[in-house]
C-alpha positions in Angstrom: 41.2 -11.9 3.2 40.5 -11.8 -0.5 40.1 -15.1 -2.1 41.5 -13.8 -5.4 45.1 -15.0 -5.9 47.5 -12.3 -6.8 49.0 -13.0 -10.3 52.7 -13.4 -10.4 55.0 -11.3 -12.5 55.4 -12.3 -16.1 58.9 -12.7 -17.3 60.6 -14.0 -20.5 60.9 -17.4 -18.7 57.1 -17.4 -18.1 56.5 -17.2 -21.8 58.9 -20.0 -22.5 57.2 -22.2 -19.9 53.8 -21.3 -21.4 55.0 -22.5 -24.8 56.2 -25.8 -23.2 52.8 -26.3 -21.5 50.8 -25.4 -24.6 49.3 -22.4 -23.0 48.4 -19.5 -25.4 50.2 -16.2 -24.9 48.4 -12.9 -25.1 50.0 -9.7 -26.1 48.7 -6.3 -27.0 50.4 -3.0 -27.7 50.1 0.1 -25.5 51.7 3.5 -25.7 50.6 5.3 -22.5 50.2 4.9 -18.8 46.4 4.6 -18.6 46.0 2.0 -21.4 48.9 0.0 -20.0 47.3 0.0 -16.5 44.0 -1.2 -18.0 45.7 -4.0 -19.9 47.7 -5.1 -16.9 44.7 -5.2 -14.6 42.8 -7.2 -17.2 45.4 -9.9 -17.1 47.3 -9.5 -20.4 50.5 -11.6 -20.4 52.7 -9.0 -22.1 52.6 -5.4 -23.4 54.5 -4.5 -26.5 55.3 -0.8 -26.8 55.3 -1.0 -30.6 56.8 1.4 -33.1 53.3 1.2 -34.5 52.8 4.3 -32.3 54.2 6.0 -35.4 50.9 5.1 -37.2 48.2 5.1 -34.6 49.5 7.8 -32.3 51.6 10.2 -34.4 49.8 9.9 -37.7 52.6 8.6 -40.0 52.0 6.2 -42.8 54.8 3.8 -41.8 56.8 3.0 -38.6 60.0 4.4 -40.1 59.8 8.0 -38.7 59.9 6.8 -35.0 62.9 7.9 -33.0 64.6 6.6 -29.9 63.6 9.6 -27.8 59.9 9.2 -28.7 60.0 5.5 -28.1 61.7 5.9 -24.8 59.0 8.2 -23.6 56.2 5.8 -24.6 58.0 2.8 -23.0 58.6 4.7 -19.8 54.9 5.7 -19.6 53.8 2.1 -20.1 56.3 0.7 -17.6 54.9 3.1 -15.0 51.4 1.7 -15.6 52.4 -2.0 -15.5 52.9 -4.3 -12.5 52.5 -7.8 -13.8 52.7 -7.9 -17.6 56.1 -8.3 -19.4 57.0 -4.9 -21.0 58.7 -5.2 -24.4 60.1 -2.2 -26.2 60.1 -2.1 -29.9 63.4 -0.9 -31.2 62.8 1.8 -33.9 64.3 1.9 -37.4 68.1 2.6 -37.4 68.4 2.2 -33.6 70.0 -1.3 -34.1 70.8 -1.9 -37.8 73.9 0.3 -38.2 76.2 -1.7 -35.8 76.2 -4.1 -33.0 77.5 -1.5 -30.6 74.6 0.8 -31.6 72.1 -2.0 -30.9 73.6 -2.8 -27.5 73.6 0.8 -26.4 70.0 1.6 -27.5 68.6 -1.7 -26.3 70.2 -1.0 -22.9 68.7 2.4 -22.8 65.2 0.9 -23.0 65.9 -1.2 -19.9 68.0 1.4 -18.0 66.1 4.6 -18.7 62.6 3.5 -19.6 62.0 0.4 -17.5 61.4 -2.2 -20.3 62.2 -5.8 -19.5 62.9 -6.9 -23.1 63.3 -5.4 -26.6 62.0 -6.5 -30.0 64.2 -6.4 -33.2 63.1 -7.0 -36.7 65.0 -9.2 -39.1 66.0 -12.8 -39.7 69.3 -14.4 -40.6 71.0 -11.1 -41.4 70.3 -9.8 -37.9 71.3 -12.9 -35.9 74.8 -11.8 -35.0 73.5 -8.5 -33.6 70.7 -10.2 -31.7 73.1 -12.7 -30.2 75.4 -10.0 -28.9 72.5 -8.0 -27.4 71.3 -11.1 -25.6 74.9 -11.9 -24.4 74.8 -8.5 -22.7 71.9 -9.6 -20.6 69.1 -8.0 -22.6 66.2 -10.3 -23.6 65.3 -10.1 -27.3 62.1 -10.9 -29.1 62.7 -11.5 -32.8 60.4 -10.5 -35.6 60.2 -12.2 -39.1 57.8 -12.4 -42.0 56.6 -9.0 -43.0 58.9 -6.6 -41.1 57.2 -3.1 -41.2 60.5 -1.2 -41.0 61.4 -2.8 -44.4 58.0 -2.2 -45.9 59.5 -0.4 -49.0 61.6 -3.5 -49.8 58.5 -5.7 -49.7 56.5 -3.2 -51.8 53.6 -3.3 -49.4 51.9 -5.7 -46.9 52.4 -9.0 -48.7 52.0 -12.5 -47.1 55.3 -14.2 -46.6 56.2 -17.9 -46.9 54.1 -18.9 -49.9 57.2 -19.5 -52.1 59.8 -22.2 -51.3 62.6 -19.7 -51.1 60.6 -17.5 -48.7 59.6 -20.4 -46.6 63.2 -21.7 -46.3 64.4 -18.3 -45.3 61.7 -18.0 -42.5 62.4 -21.5 -41.2 66.2 -21.0 -41.2 65.8 -17.5 -39.6 63.5 -18.9 -36.8 66.0 -21.6 -36.0 68.9 -19.2 -36.0 67.1 -16.7 -33.7 66.3 -19.5 -31.3 69.9 -20.6 -31.3 70.9 -16.9 -30.6 68.7 -17.0 -27.5 65.4 -15.2 -28.5 62.7 -16.0 -26.0 60.0 -15.3 -28.6 59.6 -14.4 -32.3 56.8 -12.4 -33.8 55.5 -14.0 -37.0 53.8 -11.3 -39.1 51.8 -11.9 -42.3 53.1 -15.5 -42.7 50.9 -18.2 -44.3 49.3 -20.2 -41.5 50.8 -23.5 -42.7 54.4 -22.1 -42.5 53.8 -20.4 -39.2 52.6 -23.7 -37.7 55.6 -25.4 -39.1 57.9 -22.8 -37.6 56.1 -23.0 -34.2 56.5 -26.8 -34.1 60.1 -26.6 -35.0 61.0 -24.4 -32.1 61.5 -25.9 -28.6 62.6 -22.9 -26.4 61.3 -19.9 -28.4 57.6 -18.9 -28.4 56.0 -17.7 -31.6 53.6 -14.7 -31.5 51.4 -14.4 -34.5 49.9 -11.4 -36.2 48.3 -12.4 -39.4 49.9 -15.9 -39.1 47.1 -18.2 -38.2 46.0 -20.0 -35.0 49.0 -22.4 -34.9 51.3 -19.9 -33.2 52.0 -20.0 -29.4 50.4 -16.7 -28.9 48.9 -13.6 -30.6 49.5 -9.9 -30.7 47.3 -7.0 -32.0 47.6 -3.3 -32.0 45.3 -2.0 -29.2 43.9 0.9 -31.4 43.0 -1.5 -34.2 41.2 -4.1 -32.0 39.2 -1.3 -30.3 38.1 0.2 -33.6 40.2 3.3 -33.2 41.7 3.3 -36.7 41.2 4.6 -40.2 38.3 2.9 -41.9 40.6 2.2 -44.9 42.7 -0.1 -42.7 41.0 -3.5 -42.3 43.4 -6.4 -42.8 42.0 -9.9 -42.9 43.6 -10.9 -39.6 42.1 -8.0 -37.6 39.2 -8.8 -35.3 37.6 -5.8 -33.7 36.6 -6.5 -30.1 35.0 -3.0 -29.7 34.0 -0.1 -31.9 34.9 2.9 -29.8 34.9 5.6 -32.5 31.1 6.1 -32.5 31.1 6.2 -28.6 33.8 8.8 -28.5 32.3 10.8 -31.3 28.9 10.8 -29.6 30.4 11.9 -26.2 32.3 14.8 -27.8 29.2 15.9 -29.8 27.1 15.9 -26.6 29.7 17.8 -24.7 29.9 20.5 -27.4 26.1 20.8 -27.4 25.8 21.0 -23.6 28.5 23.6 -23.3 27.0 25.8 -26.0 23.5 25.5 -24.6 24.6 26.2 -21.0 23.7 22.7 -19.7 27.3 22.0 -18.6 28.4 22.7 -16.0 25.3 22.5 -13.9 24.9 24.0 -10.4 25.9 20.6 -8.9 29.1 20.7 -11.0 30.1 24.2 -9.8 31.8 25.3 -6.7 
């Protein structure tokens, strides 16, 4: 019998318990079956199927163009490749903002049709009533405050939040309100490390997941393409640490393939039937 203990399924309650115990939470994005399977087998706590697919998969400049149909397909693929990690679906722009009813129906579709186990919604105080109703319908919600990419045109670009008192107060109040509404976690994006730590310390039952928000958060999330070096060279925010640089590896493999096909080295006799 194998001596390796099978890891138990991660749920929203798992993340809440991890916060209480002071255990750091690990989250990465994924958009397809194969990547999700790799992350799951490596032991990631949660996979966020981010609307960042708009940028890194579909080539858009912002997350705004993403649709429900496209996101449902990505989430379903990831869910099929995942056994242990908690699968969180990112709700795309205008899939929840127009009305509470719209939010409930679309959030429910991610669970019912695609196999997600939770959804993520951007926005602070202004979104709390909608978040609360979605949770009351039995759908776990991860909040998202700070820089919210779906509102990038309002911010005028990727600017660090929480440096001014008014911004800090809004973030603190929003975090408390989202906790009261029942969010199991909140993404803190591009928030000063000091404010992010203060938010984290103020929350008792809601975990904070940082991206560009310092080490004081309960966990961290990165876009898988970014941390593997599969990104445009022009995109290198301060918070991004590359754990691999796969672009040269892929480029070299493709170059060798082209050369060997053209010179007749591939396929060989051993690779032929």
